[in-house]
C-alpha positions in Angstrom: -197.3 131.7 56.3 -199.3 134.9 56.9 -200.3 137.4 54.2 -200.3 140.1 56.0 -196.2 139.1 57.1 -194.8 139.0 53.9 -196.3 141.8 52.6 -194.7 143.3 55.7 -191.3 142.4 54.6 -191.6 143.9 51.7 -192.4 147.2 53.0 -189.6 147.1 55.2 -187.6 146.0 52.1 -188.6 148.8 50.1 -188.5 151.6 53.2 -184.5 150.1 53.3 -184.0 150.2 49.7 -185.1 153.7 49.9 -183.2 154.7 53.0 -180.0 152.9 51.3 -181.1 155.5 48.2 -181.0 158.7 50.3 -177.6 157.7 51.5 -176.1 157.4 49.0 -177.7 160.2 47.4 -176.7 162.4 50.4 -173.1 160.6 50.1 -172.7 162.2 46.3 -173.9 165.4 46.7 -170.8 165.0 49.5 -168.7 163.9 47.5 -169.7 166.4 45.2 -169.8 169.6 47.6 -165.9 168.4 48.9 -165.0 168.1 45.1 -166.3 171.2 44.0 -164.8 173.1 47.2 -161.4 171.1 46.4 -161.4 172.5 42.8 -162.7 176.2 44.3 -159.3 176.1 46.6 -157.0 174.5 43.7 -158.1 177.7 42.0 -157.2 180.3 44.5 -154.5 178.3 45.4 -153.2 178.7 41.8 -154.3 182.2 41.6 -152.4 183.6 44.4 -149.0 181.7 43.2 -149.9 183.5 39.9 -150.2 187.1 41.2 -147.3 186.2 43.7 -144.8 184.7 40.4 -146.3 188.1 38.4 -145.2 190.4 41.0 -141.6 188.6 41.2 -141.2 188.7 38.2 -142.2 192.4 37.6 -139.9 192.9 40.8 -136.6 191.4 38.5 -137.6 193.2 35.6 -137.5 196.3 37.3 -134.2 195.7 38.9 -132.2 194.8 35.6 -134.2 197.2 33.6 -133.0 199.8 36.7 -129.1 198.0 37.0 -129.1 198.6 32.9 -129.9 201.6 33.3 -127.2 202.5 36.0 -124.7 200.4 34.1 -125.5 202.7 30.7 -124.8 205.7 33.1 -122.1 204.6 34.7 -120.2 203.5 31.6 -120.8 206.2 30.1 -119.7 208.6 33.6 -116.6 206.3 32.9 -116.2 206.7 29.2 -116.2 210.0 29.3 -113.4 210.1 32.5 -111.0 208.5 29.9 -111.9 210.6 27.6 -110.5 213.9 29.1 -107.7 211.6 30.7 -106.6 211.2 27.0 -107.6 215.1 26.5 -105.1 216.1 28.9 -102.4 213.6 27.9 -103.1 214.9 24.5 -102.8 218.0 25.2 -99.5 217.9 27.1 -97.5 216.2 24.7 -99.0 218.0 21.8 -96.6 221.0 22.2 -93.8 218.1 21.8 -95.2 216.3 19.0 -95.8 219.2 16.6 -91.6 219.8 17.9 -90.6 216.7 16.7 -92.2 216.8 13.8 -91.4 220.6 12.6 -87.4 218.8 13.4 -87.7 215.5 11.2 -89.2 218.0 8.2 -87.1 220.5 8.4 -84.1 218.2 8.8 -82.8 217.0 5.3 -80.6 214.4 5.3 -78.4 214.4 1.3 
């Protein structure tokens, strides 16, 4: 057996081991980069979704408060109309009611 041949084989094994370590190191670096990219993309999508949901919430909040204000205004208008109708009805029959009350008060039964 040639002593130089054995050393060449060892050298080849060392070189192969270094190449394998280099390949594994590159694979780990690529995996780390992919994980960072995936994390960044997930954060970006979450931020967009959060913004979208916040916009929808603000829109529904403004619509509900706006419709609430319009409902209050509508109810106020309806109430005012009913009060005016009652006042008109009362003014129409008030003379009749006064006459009827005077008739019963002034009519004495023995």
